[in-house]
VOMAR-156597 format. One record per residue: z, y, x negated of N, C-alpha, C in turn; residue in three letters. Coordinates in steps of 0.02 Angstrom, whole numbers, plus 32768, in hexadecimal, padded with zeros to 4 digits. Example, Ala and Ser with C-alpha at 12.3 -4.5 7.8 and 13.67 -1.06 7.14 Angstrom:
BEGIN
81867EE47D6C81867F1F7D9981867F5B7D6CALA81627F907D7E81657FCB7D54818A80027D7BSER
! end
This chain:
BEGIN
80007FC47FD58000800080008000803E7FD3MET7FCA80667FD77FC1809C7FA77FF980D17FACARG800D80E47FE8804081177FEE808281007FD0LEU809380C27FD980D080A87FBB80CB80A97F6FLEU809180967F54808880987F0C808D80E07EF1ASP806E810F7F15807281567F0180BA816E7F03ASP80DE815B7F37812481707F3E814D81577F03PHE814781187EF3816D80FC7EBC815A811B7E79ARG811981267E70810181437E31811B81897E26ARG811681B27E59812A81F87E53817681FF7E4DILE819A81D87E7581E381DC7E7181FC81C37E2DARG81DD818F7E1381F081757DD281E181A67D9ATHR81AA81CB7DA2819681FB7D6D81CA82327D65HIS81E982477D9B821D827B7D95825582647D68SER826982257D71829F82097D47828682027CFFILE824881ED7CF7822C81E47CB4822B82257C8DHIS821F825D7CAE821E829E7C8C826182AF7C6CLEU829682907C8682D9829E7C6E82F282697C3DCYS82C7823C7C2882DD82017C0282FC82137BBESER82E9824C7BA18305825E7B5F833A82957B64ASP835282A37BA0838782D47BA983CB82B37B9ELEU83FA82DB7B87844082C57B86846282E07BC4ILE849B82C57BD484BC82D67C1384C583227C1BTHR84D883447BE584E4838C7BE984A683B37BFBGLU846B83997BEA842C83BC7BF8841E83C27C42ASP843783947C6A842583907CB0843E83CC7CD9TYR847083EF7CC0848B84297CE58479846B7CC5SER8449846A7C98843784A67C72840F84D77C9DLEU842885157CA28406854A7CC88411858C7CA5GLN83DC85A77C8683E385E37C5D83D986237C84ALA83BC86207CC083B3865C7CE883AA86497D31SER83AA867B7D5C83A2866F7DA3835D86527DB3GLU832B86617D8B82E7864B7D9A82DC86017D8EGLU830685E27D6682FC859B7D56833585727D74VAL832885317D7C835985047D99836684CA7D6ASER83A184AB7D6D83B284747D40838D84347D54PRO838084077D24835F83C87D34838183A17D6CPRO83C4839F7D6A83E883797D9D83DA83957DE3LYS83D683D67DE883C983F47E29838383E27E41TRP835183E37E14830D83CF7E28830C83877E42HIS832F835A7E1F833083147E348350830C7E79LEU838483337E8583A7832F7EC5838183527EFDALA8366838D7EEE834383B47F218306838F7F3CHIS82E0836F7F1082A5834A7F2882B8830F7F54THR82F382F37F48830C82BE7F74832582DB7FB6SER834683147FB1835C83387FED83218347801BTRP82E983597FFE82AD836980268298832E8050PHE829482F38032828382B7805982B882A7808DPHE82F782B0807A832D829F80A7832D82CD80E5GLU832B830E80DA8333833E811082F48345813BGLN82BA8343811D827D834F8144825C83108160PHE827282D6814682528298815E828682668177ILE82B58253814D82E3821D816083108230819ALEU832C826B81998359828081CF8336827E8213VAL82F6828F821382D18294825282B282518267LYS829B822A8237827181F08249829081AC823BTYR82C381A8821282E081678200831C8158822DALA831581258257834B81138284838880FC825CGLU83C181128274840280FF8257840C8118820FLYS83E0814581F883EA816081B58427818F81B4TYR844E818A8180848881B68176847F81DB8134ARG8486821D8136847E824480F984B0822B80C5VAL849D822F808784C6821680518509823A804DLYS8507827C8056854582A38054853A82E2807EHIS856A82F480A98560832D80D68557837080B3PRO856F83768074856A83B68051852D83BA8023HIS85068384801F84C983887FF6849783B98013PHE849883C48054846A83F580728479843A8057ASN84B9844A804C84CB848B803084BA848F7FE6PHE84C784597FC184BE84597F798475845A7F63LEU844984387F8A8406842B7F7083CE84487F9APHE83DE84717FCC83AB84987FEE839384CD7FBDASN835384DE7FBF833985117F91833685557FB2SER8306855F7FDF82FD85A07FFF82EF859B8049TYR82FE8562806782EE855880AE8327857480D9TYR831E85B180F1835285D28118836285AD8158ASN832F858D8175833A856981B38366852B81ABALA83708516816C839A84DB815F83E384ED8152MET83F4852C8159843A85408153844B855F8110GLY848C856A810484A3858980C78497855A808BGLN84968577805084868551801484A685707FD7ARG84A6854A7FA184BF85627F618494859C7F49THR84B485D17F30848E86097F15846385F07EDBALA8427860A7ED683F785F17EA4841385F77E5EARG8437862D7E4F845086367E0B848E860C7DFDASN84A485E47E2E84DF85BA7E2484CF856F7E25GLN8490855E7E22847E85177E22849884F37DE4ARG849E85167DAD84B884F87D70850284EB7D72GLY852485057DA5856C84FB7DAB857D84BA7DD1LEU854984987DE98555845B7E10856084217DDFILE859D841A7DC785AD83E27D9A85B683A17DC1THR85C683A77E0085CD836C7E2B85A483767E6AARG857E83457E80857D83007E68856482FA7E20PRO857782C47E00856382B77DBB851A82A47DB7SER850182A07D7A84BB828B7D7084B182467D8DVAL84DF82197D8084D881D57D9A84DA81D37DE6GLU850481FE7E03850782007E4D84C7821C7E6AGLU84A8824C7E48846782667E5F8432822F7E5BVAL843382087E26840481D07E21840F819D7E58LYS844F81917E69845E81647EA0844681807EE2GLU844B81C37EEA843281E57F2583E781DA7F2BTYR83C381DF7EF3837B81D37EF4836C818C7F0BARG8391815B7EF0838581167F048393810B7F4ELYS83C7812B7F6683DA81267FAD83A281417FD9TYR8388817B7FC78351819A7FED8312816F7FE6VAL830481587FAA82C781317F9F82C680F17FC9ASP82FE80D07FCD830180927FF582F1809F803EGLN830D80D5805982FF80E6809F82B680FC80A7ALA829D812280778258813A807B822781008079MET823380CF804F82048097804A82018071808CGLU8238806E80AF8237804F80F2820A80758122GLY820C80B7811F81E180E0814A819780D98136LEU818B80D880F5814580D380DE8125809280F7ILE814B805D80F88130801D810E811D801D8159ARG8139804B817F8127805081C680E3806F81D0LYS80CA8093819D808680AF819D807980D981DBASP80A6810981E7809E8138821E807881768205ASN803E81868221801581BE8207803B82008204PRO8063821082378088824F823780BA825181FEGLU80DD821981F4810E821581BD80EB8215817AILE80B481F18175808F81EE8136807A8233811EASN8066825D814C805182A1813B808A82C8811AGLU80C682C08136810182E18119811482C380D6LEU810C828280CF811C8261809080EE827B8059ILE80AE82828068807E829C8037809182E38023ILE80A6830C805380BE834F804480FA834B8015LEU8129831D8025816483157FFB815483007FB4GLY812182D67FAC810D82C17F6980ED82FA7F42LEU80C483227F6380A8835D7F4280DE83907F31ASN810E83967F5D814883C07F4F816D83A87F11HIS817683677F0B8199834C7ED0817083587E91GLU812F83527E95810583607E5A810B83A97E44GLN811183D67E74811D841C7E62815E84237E3BGLN819183FE7E5181D184027E3081D183DE7DEDHIS81A583AE7DE481A0838F7DA2818883C17D6FGLN815883EB7D828142841F7D54817984537D49GLU819B84667D7E81D284967D78820A847A7D4DLEU821884397D53824C841B7D2A823D84267CE0LEU81FE841C7CCC81EC84257C8681EF846E7C71LEU81D3849A7C9881D184E17C84821785007C88THR823F84EC7CB8828485057CBD82AC84ED7C81ASP82A484AD7C7082C884907C3782B584B37BF7LEU827484C17BEE825D84E37BB1827E85287BACLYS8281854C7BE3829F858E7BE182E9858A7BCETYR830D855C7BEB835485567BDC8361853F7B95SER833885117B7C834084F97B37833085307B04PHE8305855E7B1882F085937AEA832A85BB7ACETRP836085C07AF3839A85E77ADE83C585C27AAAPHE83B485837A9D83DB855B7A6E83BB855F7A29ASN83DF857979F683C2858079B383B2853D7992PRO83C9850579AF83B884C37994837184B079A4LEU834E84D779CE830984C879E28301847F79F6ASP8322846A7A2C832384247A4082DD84067A48PRO82D683C87A33829883A27A3B82A4836D7A70ILE827F83717AA8828983407ADE8249831C7AF3VAL820F833B7AE881D0831A7AFB819583417ADFMET815C831F7ADA811F833F7AC280EA833A7AF9ASP80D983737B1780A683747B4B8068839B7B33ILE806283A27AF1802883C57AD48020840A7AF5ASP805284337AEB805584737B0E801F84A57AFAGLU8006849F7ABD7FD684D17AA47F9584B17A8CTYR7F6D84977ABB7F2C847B7AA87EFD84B27A91PRO7ECC84A07A687E9B84D07A4F7E6884E27A86HIS7E50851F7A817E1C85377AAF7DD7852F7A8FGLU7DA785237AB97D6285217AA27D4985687A96GLU7D10856E7A757CF285B07A697CDC85CC7AADLYS7CED860A7ABA7CE186287AFB7C9986417B01SER7C7E863A7B3D7C3D86547B4F7C4386757B94GLN7C1686A27BA27C1686C27BE37BEC869B7C15TRP7C0A868D7C4E7BE8866B7C857BD686A07CB9ILE7B9686AA7CC47B8086DD7CF37B7A86BF7D39GLU7B9586E37D697B9486CE7DAF7B6E87007DD9MET7B4286E77E027B1987127E2D7B42872E7E67ASP7B2D87687E7E7B4C87827EBB7B3987557EF6GLU7B6487557F287B54872C7F627B92871A7F89GLY7B8786F07FBA7BBD86D97FE57BD386937FCFILE7C14868B7FC47C30864C7FAC7C6586337FDDTYR7C6B85F07FE07C9D85D1800A7CDD85C77FE1GLU7D1585DD7FFD7D5585DB7FDB7D8885B68006ILE7DB2858E7FE67DE6856B800B7DD98520800FGLY7E0C84FC80247E0884B380237DDC8499805CTYR7DB68465804B7D8E8441807C7D9283F7806CGLU7DA483CE809C7DA98387808F7DE0836780B8GLY7DEB832680AC7E1C830080D27E5B82EF80AAASP7E5C82FF806A7E9682F080417ECB8326804ASER7F02831F80247F39834F802B7F278393800DPHE7F3E83C7802D7F418409800F7F7C842E802ECYS7F938463800E7FC7848C802B7FA984BB805FPHE7FD384D2808C7FB984FB80C37F9B853D80ABASP7FB1855680707F96859680587F4F8590803DASN7F34855280387EEF854880237EBF8548805EGLU7ED9854C809A7EB2854D80D77EB0859380F3LEU7E7E85AB811D7E438586812A7E0A859E80FFGLY7DDC857380F97DA1858080D17D7985BA80EFARG7D6285E680C47D41862380DE7D0E863D80ABHIS7CE5866A80C17CB1868780967CC986C98079LYS7CB686D3803A7CC2871380197C82872B7FF7VAL7C79876B7FF57C4087887FD17C58879D7F8CTYR7C3487887F597C45879A7F147C0B87C07EF4LEU7C1B87F77ED47BEB881B7EAC7BDD87F37E6CHIS7BA688007E4A7B9987DB7E0C7BD087E77DD8PRO7BE187B27DB57C1787B77D847C0C87817D4FTYR7C3387867D1A7C3387527CE67C7C873E7CDAALA7C8586FE7CCA7CC986E47CBE7CC786BB7C7EILE7CFB86BE7C577CFD869B7C177D0286507C21SER7CE1862B7BF67CE585E27BFA7D2685C87BDCSER7D4A85F27BB77D8785DC7B957DC1860C7BA4ALA7DFC85F47B997E38861D7BA07E4386477B61LEU7E68867C7B697E7C86A57B307EAA867C7B03VAL7EA186837AC27EC9865D7A917F0486867A76THR7F3186637A557F6886857A347F4F86B97A01ASN7F1C86A579DC7F0186D279A97EE5871279C7GLY7EC2870C79FE7EA787487A1F7EDF87747A38GLU7F1487557A537F4B877E7A6C7F73879D7A34TYR7F75877B79FB7F98879879C17F7887D979ACLEU7F3687DE79B27F13881D79A27F28885479D2GLU7F3388427A107F4C88727A427F90888D7A2DPHE7FBB88617A157FFE887579FF7FF888A279C1ILE7FCF888D79917FC888B379537FAB88F8795ELYS7F84890079937F65894179A27F97897479BCSER7FD4895D79CC8006898A79E8800289927A33GLY7FDF89647A557FD3896B7A9D801389697AC6ALA804889497AAD808889497AD180A9898D7AD1TYR808F89BA7AA880AA89FE7AA680798A327AC0SER80438A197AE0800F8A467AF880098A417B44GLU80258A727B6980288A6C7BB27FE58A6B7BD5PRO7FAF8A817BB47F6F8A867BD77F548A427BEDLYS7F6C8A0C7BD07F5289CA7BE27F7989AA7C1CTYR7FB189C77C2E7FE089A47C5A7FE389C37CA0TRP7FED89977CD2800189B17D13804389D67D0BHIS804F8A067D36808D8A2D7D3180CA89FF7D36ASP80C889D07D64810089A17D6B810689757D2EGLU80CE89617D1280CF89387CD680EA895E7C9AGLY80D7899D7C9480F189C67C5D813C89CE7C62TRP815589D87C9E819E89DD7CA881C0899C7C95ALA81A089637CA681BB89217C9581BE89177C4ATRP8189892B7C27818889267BDE81BF894E7BBEVAL81C7898D7BD481F989B87BB5824089A27BC6LYS824B89907C05828F897C7C1A82A6893D7BF7GLU8278890E7BED828A88CD7BD0827988C77B87ASN825F88FE7B69824F88FF7B22822088C47B0FLYS81EC88BC7B3781BC88867B2C818D88987AF4ILE8184886B7AC4815888777A8B8128883E7A7EGLU813088067AA3810687CC7A97810F879C7AD2ALA80E587697AD780ED87377B0C813187147B08PRO814786F87B3E818486D27B40818186997B0DLEU81B8868E7AEA81C2865A7AB881A6866C7A73TYR817F86A27A6D816886B77A2C81A186DA7A06TRP81AD86C479C981E086E3799F81C886E47957GLU81D98718793381C9871C78EC820286FE78C3LYS81F086CF7897822086B37868820286B97822GLN822786DC77F6820D86EA77B381C8870A77B5ASN81C2873A77E48185876177ED814987377803ASN815786FC7820812286D07839812E86C17882THR80FA86C778AB810286BA78F3810B866F7900TRP813D866079298149861C79408154861E798BTHR815585E279AB816B85DF79F1818E859D79FDTYR81BB85A07A2E81E185647A4081B8853A7A71TYR81B884F87A67819A84C97A9681CE84927AA5THR81C084697AD681ED84317AE581EB83FD7AADLEU81BD84057A7F81BA83DA7A4481D383FE7A06ASN81FE84307A11821A845679DA81F4849579CAGLY820A84BA799881EA84F9798481AC84EA795BARG817785107969813785087947811E854B792DLYS80F6854778F880D3858378E1809C85947914PHE809185D4791F805F85EA794F801A85D17939LEU7FF785B179677FB48597795B7F8285C97978ASP7F5D85ED794E7F30862179677EF786067992PRO7EE585C6798B7EAD85AA79B17EC2858C79F4LYS7F03858A7A017F1C856B7A3E7F1B859C7A78ALA7F1D85807AB47F1E85A87AF17F5E85D27AF5SER7F5586127B017F8F863E7B0D7FB686267B4ALEU7FF8862E7B48802186197B81805E86467B88SER807E863F7BC280BD86607BD180B786AD7BCEHIS808686C67BF28080870F7BF8808287227C42ILE8099875E7C4F809E87787C93805A87927CAASER8056879F7CEB801987BF7D05801188047CE5PHE804888277CDA804488697CBB802288647C77TYR803788327C4F801A882A7C0D7FD188137C11GLU7FC387E67C407F7E87CF7C487F4F88087C5AALA7F6588327C887F3C886A7C9E7F34889E7C66SER7F6A88AA7C407F6788DA7C097F3788C17BD2ALA7F3B88807BC37F0D88657B917EC5886C7BA7PHE7EB7885C7BE67E7388637BFF7E5B88AC7BFAALA7E8788DA7C0B7E7689217C067E6889357BBDSER7E91891C7B907E88892A7B487E4589107B30TRP7E2E88D97B4C7DED88BC7B397DB388DD7B5DLYS7DC2890C7B8B7D8D892B7BB27D7288FE7BE8GLY7D9B88D07BFE7D87889F7C317DBA889E7C69MET7DBE88677C8D7DED88627CC47DFC88187CD1ARG7E2C880C7CFD7E3A87C87D147E0C87B77D4ELEU7DF887797D567DD087667D907DFB87667DCFPRO7DDC87707E087E0087647E477E0487197E51THR7E3087057E7E7E3586BD7E8C7DF386A27EA9GLU7DCF86CC7ECC7D8F86B77EEA7D5A86AE7EB3PHE7D5886DC7E837D2986D57E4C7D3986967E23GLU7D79868A7E177D8D864F7DF17D7686107E15TRP7D84860C7E567D7485CF7E7B7D2985C47E80GLU7D0485FA7E887CBB85F47E8E7C9B85DB7E4DALA7CBB85EA7E147C9D85D97DD37CBC859C7DB2ALA7CF285817DCD7D1B85507DA97CF685117D93GLN7CC084FF7DB57C9B84C37DA17C7684CD7D60GLU7C71850B7D497C4A851A7D0D7C7485207CCELYS7CB685177CD47CE185197C987D1984E67CA0PHE7D3984D67C687D7284A97C687DB284CF7C78ASN7DDB84B27CA17E1B84D27CB17E50849C7CB8TRP7E9084B17CB57EC684827CBE7EFD84877C8AGLY7EF284AE7C547F2684B67C217F5884EC7C31ASN7F43851D7C597F6E85567C697F6585697CB3ARG7F9A85807CD17F9485A47D107F7785E87CFFTRP7F4085F97D1D7F1A86347D0A7F26866D7D3BGLU7F4186A47D217F4C86DF7D4B7F0A86F87D67TRP7F0987097DA67ED0872A7DC47EE487707DDATHR7EB387977DEC7EC287DB7E047EC687DD7E50ASN7EDB87A57E6D7EE087A17EB77F29879D7ECDSER7F3A87C77EFD7F7C87C17F1C7F7F87827F46ALA7FB987657F497FC387287F717FC9873B7FBATYR7F9287307FDE7F8E874280257F728707804DLEU7F7C8706808E7F6386CE80B77F1786D080BDPRO7EF9869580BE7EB2868F80CE7EA886998119TYR7E6B86A8812E7E5E86B181767E738672819EPRO7E96867E81D47EAB864781FF7EEC862581E9GLY7F0B863C81B27F49861D819C7F80862681D0PHE7FA485F181DD7FDE85F4820A801985D281E9THR805485EC81F6809185CF81DB80A785968207ILE80B4855D81E980C88522820E810C852D822FALA8119850D8268815985158289819184F38261PRO81CE850B826B820884EC824B821185018203GLY823F84DE81E1825184F1819D821684E8816DALA81EA84B8817981B284AE814B818284EA814BLEU81868513817E815E854F818081718581814AGLY81AC8576812B81C385A280F581A6858F80B2GLU817E855B80AE81668540806F813C85738049TYR810C8593806A80DF85C1804880DA86068067ASN80D5860880A980C4864680CB80F3868080BDGLY8133867380B8816286AB80B1816086CC806DLYS813B86AE803E813586CB7FFB80F686F57FF3PHE80D287018028809387268022809E87718020MET80C487877FEE80D087CE7FE180E887D47F98VAL80CE88067F7580E388157F3080D987DB7F00ASN80A687B27F0B8097877B7EDF804D877E7ECCGLN803C87627E927FF7875D7E7D7FE387137E78MET7FA487057E857F8B86C07E857F7886AA7E3FVAL7F8B866C7E2F7F74864B7DF27F4C860D7E05LEU7F1786017DE07EEB85C87DEF7EED85967DB5LYS7EDA85587DC47ED485257D907F0B84F27D92GLY7F2B84E87D597F6284B97D507F7C84C57D09ALA7FA9849B7CF27FC384A57CAE7FD184627C8DSER7FE484667C4D7FF584297C28803384077C45VAL8058842A7C6F8094840C7C8E808683F47CD5ALA804B84007CF0803A83EB7D348031839F7D36THR8052837C7D64804A83347D68800283207D76PRO7FEF82E67D5E7FAC82CC7D697F9E82C57DB3GLU7F6482DC7DC97F5182D77E0F7F6B830F7E3AGLY7F8C83407E1C7FA983777E447F8583B87E35HIS7F4383B77E327F1E83F57E287EDB83EF7E4DSER7EC184277E607E7F842A7E817E6884737E80ARG7E28847F7E867E0E84C37E7F7E2984F47EB2PRO7E3E84DB7EED7E5585097F217EA085167F1ETHR7EC384F67EF07F0C84FE7EEA7F1D85477EDDTYR7F4D85617F017F6285A77EF97FAB85A97EE4ARG7FB685AF7EA37FFA85BB7E8B800886057E91ASN804686187E918056865F7E99809A866F7E7BPHE809D86A97E5B80DC86C17E3D80DB870D7E3DPHE811787297E39811D87717E30810087847DECHIS80E287BF7DE580C187D27DA780EC87D07D68PRO812E87D47D6E815987D77D33816887927D15LYS815B875D7D3A816F871B7D22813E86FF7CEFTYR815986D87CC0812E86BC7C8C814A867B7C6FARG817C865D7C8E8197861F7C71816D85E27C82TRP813E85E97CB0810D85B47CBA80D785B97C84GLN80AE85857C7F807785857C4E803E85B07C69PHE804685F27C62801986227C7F7FEB863F7C49MET7FAA86427C577F7B865C7C277F47868B7C44GLY7F1386997C1D7EE286CC7C2F7E9B86B17C27ILE7E7286BB7C5A7E2A86B37C567E0B86F77C69ARG7DE287127C3E7DC687547C497D8887537C75LEU7D7C878B7C957D4087957CBD7D2787DC7CB2ALA7CE887E87CC67CCE882C7CC27C9888357CF7LYS7C9088727D0C7C5D88837D3E7C1E889A7D1ASER7BE688947D3D7BA688AC7D217B9B88F47D35PHE
! end
């Protein structure tokens, strides 16, 4: 049964990602924006429990009445919850108890999967995609928290900085293009509905910006030159004393960066990563170019390789025509975030296998950069 195999594979992978952690690592939380590994493991189980098992599994009993408070993320309809910046304070339940919670949920879920109910299956597939999102977050959150440790912990090698190919310009004709998901497989509601957009002629780079290219931006003094920056971005740079991408640090006058495989010397040929929308836009301006819109990116994506970085676009995260918010708590999944966010396209080195597609719409506030975020340039004719 394919769904059962997918369920077991994805649930097992979450545990596998933590295989080289020590107990103390599971509660690590360096800021409000990131969550501890233990919380991710519990929250993804809570999702299956609260949205599927409680409603559809006869005689199911929640593992613990207070887990709803501890492991709810942002679903207001599900009641009160732990403050986001306090997830690292959850020392109990223990790591082993959270793993037992996962087994408890998995056993009940496998019973439901065997019933092969189409309505339930649809929710299960959503839950699995939700877990895959958290698998990526588990890695990026862990990297951010480990970064503060001068021991530069080594926990895994996911080839964070692959080399980029030589860039070429891909010219795209003006015209009407179809945007959005079409098909019978899974997609998130923010990828619907498919619609037409008119695009003026443009060109888009076949490759991402490299560390070496961005280093020239730094050396030029662009972080001290307001003409390249949005006003909000310039304020962000000055307030936070930003001088380089996240994780870049000079040691003995040589640029290095922290990775989950320890500290590395900066590789000038590798894909740039961990930059904000503000930085991406400023770099594009410095080059005399711009960022592509999400529509330009999607229309051209078959002509270039993508998947190493979430690529900032110059599109605000807004609903597509005909978008409707689903009833109930699940309606809070995407729709309520459609303000003050920018769209990123593609995937990253931390994205689980099978969890990417051209219509995927990731989104973050312009200041964030702890995800594997990069730049693909575009220009108008």
